[in-house]
PATIGU-678754 format. One record per atom (N, C-alpha, C): residue in one letter; atom name; z negated, x, y; residue number from 1; chain. Coordinates in Angstrom, 2 decimals, m for minus. Each point is the difference from the previous one (the first is absolute). Layout:
! PATIGU-678754
{"a","CA",{Z,X,Y},NUM,"A"}
...
! end
This chain:
! PATIGU-678754
{"m","N",{m44.70,59.06,m9.06},1,"A"}
{"m","CA",{m0.68,0.68,m1.07},1,"A"}
{"m","C",{m1.50,m0.23,0.18},1,"A"}
{"s","N",{m0.67,m0.32,m1.07},2,"A"}
{"s","CA",{m1.43,m0.26,0.05},2,"A"}
{"s","C",{m0.79,1.31,0.07},2,"A"}
{"l","N",{m1.27,m0.12,0.41},3,"A"}
{"l","CA",{m0.87,1.18,0.05},3,"A"}
{"l","C",{m0.18,0.60,m1.39},3,"A"}
{"a","N",{m0.10,m0.88,m1.01},4,"A"}
{"a","CA",{m0.17,0.48,m1.37},4,"A"}
{"a","C",{1.23,0.79,m0.46},4,"A"}
{"e","N",{1.18,m0.48,0.33},5,"A"}
{"e","CA",{1.24,0.69,m0.36},5,"A"}
{"e","C",{0.09,1.35,0.71},5,"A"}
{"m","N",{m0.36,0.02,1.28},6,"A"}
{"m","CA",{m0.01,1.28,0.73},6,"A"}
{"m","C",{m0.96,0.97,m0.66},6,"A"}
{"g","N",{m1.17,m0.49,m0.37},7,"A"}
{"g","CA",{m1.00,0.84,m0.65},7,"A"}
{"g","C",{0.51,0.58,m1.30},7,"A"}
{"r","N",{0.66,m0.84,m0.81},8,"A"}
{"r","CA",{0.56,0.48,m1.26},8,"A"}
{"r","C",{1.04,1.09,0.24},8,"A"}
{"r","N",{0.86,m0.21,0.97},9,"A"}
{"r","CA",{1.05,0.99,0.28},9,"A"}
{"r","C",{m0.58,1.31,0.53},9,"A"}
{"l","N",{m1.09,m0.10,0.75},10,"A"}
{"l","CA",{m0.60,1.20,0.58},10,"A"}
{"l","C",{m1.08,0.62,m0.89},10,"A"}
{"g","N",{m0.38,m0.72,m1.03},11,"A"}
{"g","CA",{m1.04,0.50,m0.90},11,"A"}
{"g","C",{m1.40,m0.10,0.56},11,"A"}
{"v","N",{m0.21,m1.02,0.87},12,"A"}
{"v","CA",{m1.33,m0.24,0.58},12,"A"}
{"v","C",{m0.35,m1.47,m0.19},12,"A"}
{"t","N",{m1.22,m0.36,0.35},13,"A"}
{"t","CA",{m0.44,m1.39,m0.16},13,"A"}
{"t","C",{0.53,m0.89,1.11},13,"A"}
{"r","N",{0.01,m1.28,m0.26},14,"A"}
{"r","CA",{0.38,m0.99,1.01},14,"A"}
{"r","C",{m0.93,0.09,1.20},14,"A"}
{"q","N",{m1.30,0.25,m0.26},15,"A"}
{"q","CA",{m0.99,0.10,1.06},15,"A"}
{"q","C",{0.30,1.19,0.91},15,"A"}
{"a","N",{0.45,1.11,m0.59},16,"A"}
{"a","CA",{0.35,1.17,0.80},16,"A"}
{"a","C",{1.19,m0.29,0.91},16,"A"}
{"v","N",{0.98,m0.72,m0.53},17,"A"}
{"v","CA",{1.17,m0.38,0.79},17,"A"}
{"v","C",{m0.43,m0.94,1.13},17,"A"}
{"s","N",{m0.85,m0.97,m0.29},18,"A"}
{"s","CA",{m0.49,m0.94,1.00},18,"A"}
{"s","C",{m0.73,0.72,1.13},18,"A"}
{"k","N",{m0.85,0.95,m0.37},19,"A"}
{"k","CA",{m0.75,0.76,1.00},19,"A"}
{"k","C",{0.95,0.81,0.88},19,"A"}
{"a","N",{1.02,0.60,m0.59},20,"A"}
{"a","CA",{0.97,0.79,0.76},20,"A"}
{"a","C",{0.79,m0.88,0.96},20,"A"}
{"v","N",{0.40,m1.17,m0.46},21,"A"}
{"v","CA",{0.77,m0.92,0.84},21,"A"}
{"v","C",{m0.84,m0.45,1.20},21,"A"}
{"k","N",{m1.27,m0.31,m0.23},22,"A"}
{"k","CA",{m0.88,m0.40,1.11},22,"A"}
{"k","C",{m0.16,1.14,1.00},22,"A"}
{"g","N",{m0.09,1.22,m0.50},23,"A"}
{"g","CA",{m0.09,1.15,0.89},23,"A"}
{"g","C",{1.25,0.19,0.83},23,"A"}
{"i","N",{1.14,m0.24,m0.61},24,"A"}
{"i","CA",{1.28,0.12,0.72},24,"A"}
{"i","C",{0.07,m1.05,1.10},24,"A"}
{"d","N",{m0.36,m1.25,m0.31},25,"A"}
{"d","CA",{0.02,m1.07,1.01},25,"A"}
{"d","C",{m0.91,0.34,1.18},25,"A"}
{"k","N",{m1.16,0.59,m0.29},26,"A"}
{"k","CA",{m0.94,0.37,1.06},26,"A"}
{"k","C",{0.61,1.07,0.90},26,"A"}
{"r","N",{0.64,1.01,m0.61},27,"A"}
{"r","CA",{0.60,1.07,0.79},27,"A"}
{"r","C",{1.19,m0.50,0.82},27,"A"}
{"v","N",{0.78,m0.91,m0.58},28,"A"}
{"v","CA",{1.13,m0.57,0.75},28,"A"}
{"v","C",{m0.53,m0.79,1.19},28,"A"}
{"s","N",{m1.05,m0.80,m0.21},29,"A"}
{"s","CA",{m0.61,m0.76,1.10},29,"A"}
{"s","C",{m0.47,0.93,1.11},29,"A"}
{"q","N",{m0.70,1.06,m0.37},30,"A"}
{"q","CA",{m0.51,0.94,0.99},30,"A"}
{"q","C",{1.14,0.66,0.77},30,"A"}
{"t","N",{1.07,0.35,m0.70},31,"A"}
{"t","CA",{1.15,0.64,0.65},31,"A"}
{"t","C",{0.67,m0.95,0.98},31,"A"}
{"l","N",{0.23,m1.24,m0.43},32,"A"}
{"l","CA",{0.62,m0.99,0.89},32,"A"}
{"l","C",{m0.88,m0.29,1.21},32,"A"}
{"e","N",{m1.30,m0.15,m0.22},33,"A"}
{"e","CA",{m0.92,m0.29,1.11},33,"A"}
{"e","C",{m0.11,1.17,0.98},33,"A"}
{"s","N",{m0.06,1.22,m0.51},34,"A"}
{"s","CA",{m0.11,1.15,0.91},34,"A"}
{"s","C",{1.30,0.20,0.78},34,"A"}
{"t","N",{1.14,m0.28,m0.62},35,"A"}
{"t","CA",{1.27,0.07,0.71},35,"A"}
{"t","C",{0.05,m1.04,1.11},35,"A"}
{"a","N",{m0.45,m1.22,m0.31},36,"A"}
{"a","CA",{m0.03,m1.06,1.01},36,"A"}
{"a","C",{m0.93,0.38,1.15},36,"A"}
{"a","N",{m1.16,0.55,m0.31},37,"A"}
{"a","CA",{m0.95,0.40,1.04},37,"A"}
{"a","C",{0.60,1.09,0.89},37,"A"}
{"a","N",{0.66,0.98,m0.61},38,"A"}
{"a","CA",{0.60,1.09,0.77},38,"A"}
{"a","C",{1.12,m0.51,0.92},38,"A"}
{"a","N",{0.70,m1.04,m0.44},39,"A"}
{"a","CA",{1.10,m0.56,0.79},39,"A"}
{"a","C",{m0.47,m1.16,0.88},39,"A"}
{"k","N",{m1.32,m0.22,0.05},40,"A"}
{"k","CA",{m0.60,m1.08,0.82},40,"A"}
{"k","C",{0.56,m1.35,m0.38},40,"A"}
{"i","N",{0.05,m0.25,m1.30},41,"A"}
{"i","CA",{0.50,m1.27,m0.53},41,"A"}
{"i","C",{m1.18,m0.82,m0.50},41,"A"}
{"e","N",{m0.09,m1.23,0.45},42,"A"}
{"e","CA",{m1.05,m0.92,m0.46},42,"A"}
{"e","C",{0.41,m0.55,m1.37},42,"A"}
{"v","N",{m0.86,0.19,m0.99},43,"A"}
{"v","CA",{0.30,m0.45,m1.36},43,"A"}
{"v","C",{m0.19,m1.51,m0.09},43,"A"}
{"r","N",{1.04,m0.68,m0.47},44,"A"}
{"r","CA",{m0.07,m1.45,m0.19},44,"A"}
{"r","C",{m0.01,m0.37,m1.49},44,"A"}
{"y","N",{0.64,0.82,m0.84},45,"A"}
{"y","CA",{0.10,m0.27,m1.43},45,"A"}
{"y","C",{0.24,1.32,m0.72},45,"A"}
{"l","N",{m0.68,0.18,m1.13},46,"A"}
{"l","CA",{0.14,1.23,m0.78},46,"A"}
{"l","C",{0.10,m0.35,m1.47},46,"A"}
{"d","N",{1.04,0.50,m0.66},47,"A"}
{"d","CA",{0.18,m0.20,m1.44},47,"A"}
{"d","C",{0.29,1.35,m0.64},47,"A"}
{"p","N",{m1.05,0.67,m0.52},48,"A"}
{"p","CA",{0.22,1.32,m0.58},48,"A"}
{"p","C",{0.83,m0.02,m1.28},48,"A"}
{"e","N",{0.02,m1.13,m0.70},49,"A"}
{"e","CA",{0.82,m0.08,m1.22},49,"A"}
{"e","C",{1.48,0.00,0.33},49,"A"}
{"k","N",{0.37,m0.56,1.15},50,"A"}
{"k","CA",{1.40,m0.02,0.43},50,"A"}
{"k","C",{0.29,1.11,1.00},50,"A"}
{"d","N",{m1.01,0.82,0.30},51,"A"}
{"d","CA",{0.14,1.15,0.91},51,"A"}
{"d","C",{0.49,m0.40,1.38},51,"A"}
{"v","N",{m0.61,m1.06,0.55},52,"A"}
{"v","CA",{0.45,m0.49,1.31},52,"A"}
{"v","C",{m1.20,m0.43,0.86},52,"A"}
{"l","N",{0.13,0.25,1.29},53,"A"}
{"l","CA",{m0.96,m0.44,0.99},53,"A"}
{"l","C",{0.78,m0.70,1.10},53,"A"}
{"l","N",{m0.44,m1.17,0.38},54,"A"}
{"l","CA",{0.61,m0.74,1.10},54,"A"}
{"l","C",{m0.97,0.07,1.17},54,"A"}
{"g","N",{0.53,0.29,1.17},55,"A"}
{"g","CA",{m0.88,0.15,1.15},55,"A"}
{"g","C",{0.66,m0.42,1.29},55,"A"}
{"y","N",{m0.73,0.31,1.09},56,"A"}
{"y","CA",{0.48,m0.35,1.33},56,"A"}
{"y","C",{m0.23,1.20,0.91},56,"A"}
{"s","N",{1.03,0.37,0.76},57,"A"}
{"s","CA",{m0.11,1.09,0.96},57,"A"}
{"s","C",{m0.18,m0.59,1.39},57,"A"}
{"h","N",{m1.14,0.32,0.62},58,"A"}
{"h","CA",{m0.24,m0.47,1.37},58,"A"}
{"h","C",{0.85,0.78,0.99},58,"A"}
{"e","N",{0.43,1.20,m0.39},59,"A"}
{"e","CA",{0.85,0.79,0.89},59,"A"}
{"e","C",{1.39,m0.61,0.13},59,"A"}
{"t","N",{0.58,m0.42,m1.13},60,"A"}
{"t","CA",{1.34,m0.61,0.05},60,"A"}
{"t","C",{m0.07,m1.52,0.04},60,"A"}
{"k","N",{m1.20,m0.53,m0.16},61,"A"}
{"k","CA",{m0.23,m1.45,m0.01},61,"A"}
{"k","C",{0.86,m0.70,m1.05},61,"A"}
{"d","N",{0.02,0.59,m1.19},62,"A"}
{"d","CA",{0.81,m0.57,m1.06},62,"A"}
{"d","C",{m0.58,0.37,m1.36},62,"A"}
{"r","N",{0.56,m0.64,m1.04},63,"A"}
{"r","CA",{m0.44,0.21,m1.37},63,"A"}
{"r","C",{0.49,1.34,m0.54},63,"A"}
{"v","N",{m0.78,0.52,m0.95},64,"A"}
{"v","CA",{0.30,1.30,m0.60},64,"A"}
{"v","C",{m0.24,m0.09,m1.50},64,"A"}
{"i","N",{0.83,0.69,m0.77},65,"A"}
{"i","CA",{m0.20,0.11,m1.44},65,"A"}
{"i","C",{m0.17,1.48,m0.31},65,"A"}
{"v","N",{m1.06,0.33,m0.74},66,"A"}
{"v","CA",{m0.22,1.38,m0.46},66,"A"}
{"v","C",{0.17,m0.02,m1.51},66,"A"}
{"t","N",{0.89,0.85,m0.52},67,"A"}
{"t","CA",{0.25,0.03,m1.44},67,"A"}
{"t","C",{m0.30,1.39,m0.55},67,"A"}
{"f","N",{m0.30,0.03,m1.29},68,"A"}
{"f","CA",{m0.25,1.26,m0.69},68,"A"}
{"f","C",{0.77,0.00,m1.31},68,"A"}
{"s","N",{0.64,1.12,m0.29},69,"A"}
{"s","CA",{0.62,0.20,m1.31},69,"A"}
{"s","C",{m0.09,1.47,m0.34},69,"A"}
{"t","N",{m0.05,0.30,m1.28},70,"A"}
{"t","CA",{m0.06,1.40,m0.42},70,"A"}
{"t","C",{1.31,0.71,0.33},70,"A"}
{"q","N",{1.09,m0.73,0.05},71,"A"}
{"q","CA",{1.29,0.61,0.27},71,"A"}
{"q","C",{0.20,0.28,1.49},71,"A"}
{"y","N",{m0.43,m0.94,0.85},72,"A"}
{"y","CA",{0.29,0.12,1.43},72,"A"}
{"y","C",{m1.24,0.21,0.87},72,"A"}
{"a","N",{m1.18,0.04,m0.59},73,"A"}
{"a","CA",{m1.27,0.19,0.72},73,"A"}
{"a","C",{m0.30,m1.22,0.89},73,"A"}
{"i","N",{m0.56,0.25,1.18},74,"A"}
{"i","CA",{m0.40,m1.07,0.92},74,"A"}
{"i","C",{1.11,m0.28,1.00},74,"A"}
{"h","N",{0.27,m1.27,0.22},75,"A"}
{"h","CA",{0.95,m0.41,1.04},75,"A"}
{"h","C",{m0.62,m1.10,0.83},75,"A"}
{"i","N",{0.26,0.06,1.30},76,"A"}
{"i","CA",{m0.44,m1.06,0.92},76,"A"}
{"i","C",{1.26,m0.68,0.52},76,"A"}
{"w","N",{0.04,m1.31,m0.21},77,"A"}
{"w","CA",{1.16,m0.80,0.39},77,"A"}
{"w","C",{m0.43,m0.94,1.13},77,"A"}
{"h","N",{0.63,0.13,1.15},78,"A"}
{"h","CA",{m0.30,m0.86,1.14},78,"A"}
{"h","C",{1.06,m1.09,0.11},78,"A"}
{"y","N",{m0.45,m1.23,0.19},79,"A"}
{"y","CA",{0.94,m1.07,0.29},79,"A"}
{"y","C",{0.57,0.24,1.39},79,"A"}
{"c","N",{1.24,m0.35,0.18},80,"A"}
{"c","CA",{0.63,0.15,1.31},80,"A"}
{"c","C",{0.20,m1.38,0.61},80,"A"}
{"s","N",{m0.81,m0.29,0.99},81,"A"}
{"s","CA",{0.13,m1.29,0.67},81,"A"}
{"s","C",{0.61,0.15,1.38},81,"A"}
{"g","N",{0.22,1.25,0.44},82,"A"}
{"g","CA",{0.57,0.24,1.31},82,"A"}
{"g","C",{m1.01,m0.13,1.13},82,"A"}
{"r","N",{m1.28,m0.05,m0.33},83,"A"}
{"r","CA",{m1.03,m0.19,1.02},83,"A"}
{"r","C",{m0.60,1.32,0.50},83,"A"}
{"c","N",{0.30,1.10,m0.68},84,"A"}
{"c","CA",{m0.64,1.26,0.40},84,"A"}
{"c","C",{0.71,0.57,1.24},84,"A"}
{"k","N",{m0.76,0.65,0.88},85,"A"}
{"k","CA",{0.55,0.58,1.22},85,"A"}
{"k","C",{0.74,1.28,m0.33},85,"A"}
{"g","N",{1.12,0.22,0.64},86,"A"}
{"g","CA",{0.75,1.22,m0.19},86,"A"}
{"g","C",{0.88,0.00,m1.25},86,"A"}
{"c","N",{0.06,m1.12,m0.70},87,"A"}
{"c","CA",{0.79,m0.07,m1.20},87,"A"}
{"c","C",{1.45,m0.23,0.35},87,"A"}
{"e","N",{0.88,0.78,m0.62},88,"A"}
{"e","CA",{1.43,m0.15,0.27},88,"A"}
{"e","C",{0.63,m1.10,m0.84},88,"A"}
{"t","N",{m0.72,m0.48,m1.03},89,"A"}
{"t","CA",{0.53,m1.04,m0.85},89,"A"}
{"t","C",{m0.24,m1.36,0.66},89,"A"}
{"l","N",{1.03,m0.74,0.18},90,"A"}
{"l","CA",{m0.12,m1.33,0.59},90,"A"}
{"l","C",{0.14,m1.06,m1.09},90,"A"}
{"v","N",{m0.96,m0.88,m0.06},91,"A"}
{"v","CA",{0.04,m1.08,m0.97},91,"A"}
{"v","C",{0.30,m1.28,0.74},91,"A"}
{"s","N",{1.03,m0.69,m0.43},92,"A"}
{"s","CA",{0.34,m1.26,0.71},92,"A"}
{"s","C",{m0.39,m1.19,m0.82},92,"A"}
! end
């Protein structure tokens, strides 16, 4: 759906919709980055339009994906390579 169509449906201008969308992307970026910082994740890639952050955890020495959705909130997904100490999961 185009910004103009959204504006017509909401009864606002295309410019108002554009400004709101940019604000949402900024807030999503800030949320993903602050979550990564709190979890000590090094940010490697951030796409606020797709609500995803790709990073690296020096603690687990592996890749991490941080996702955001309005339905499920923030999730941190760690790749399992079997390299972390104390892990009961064995990867062959």
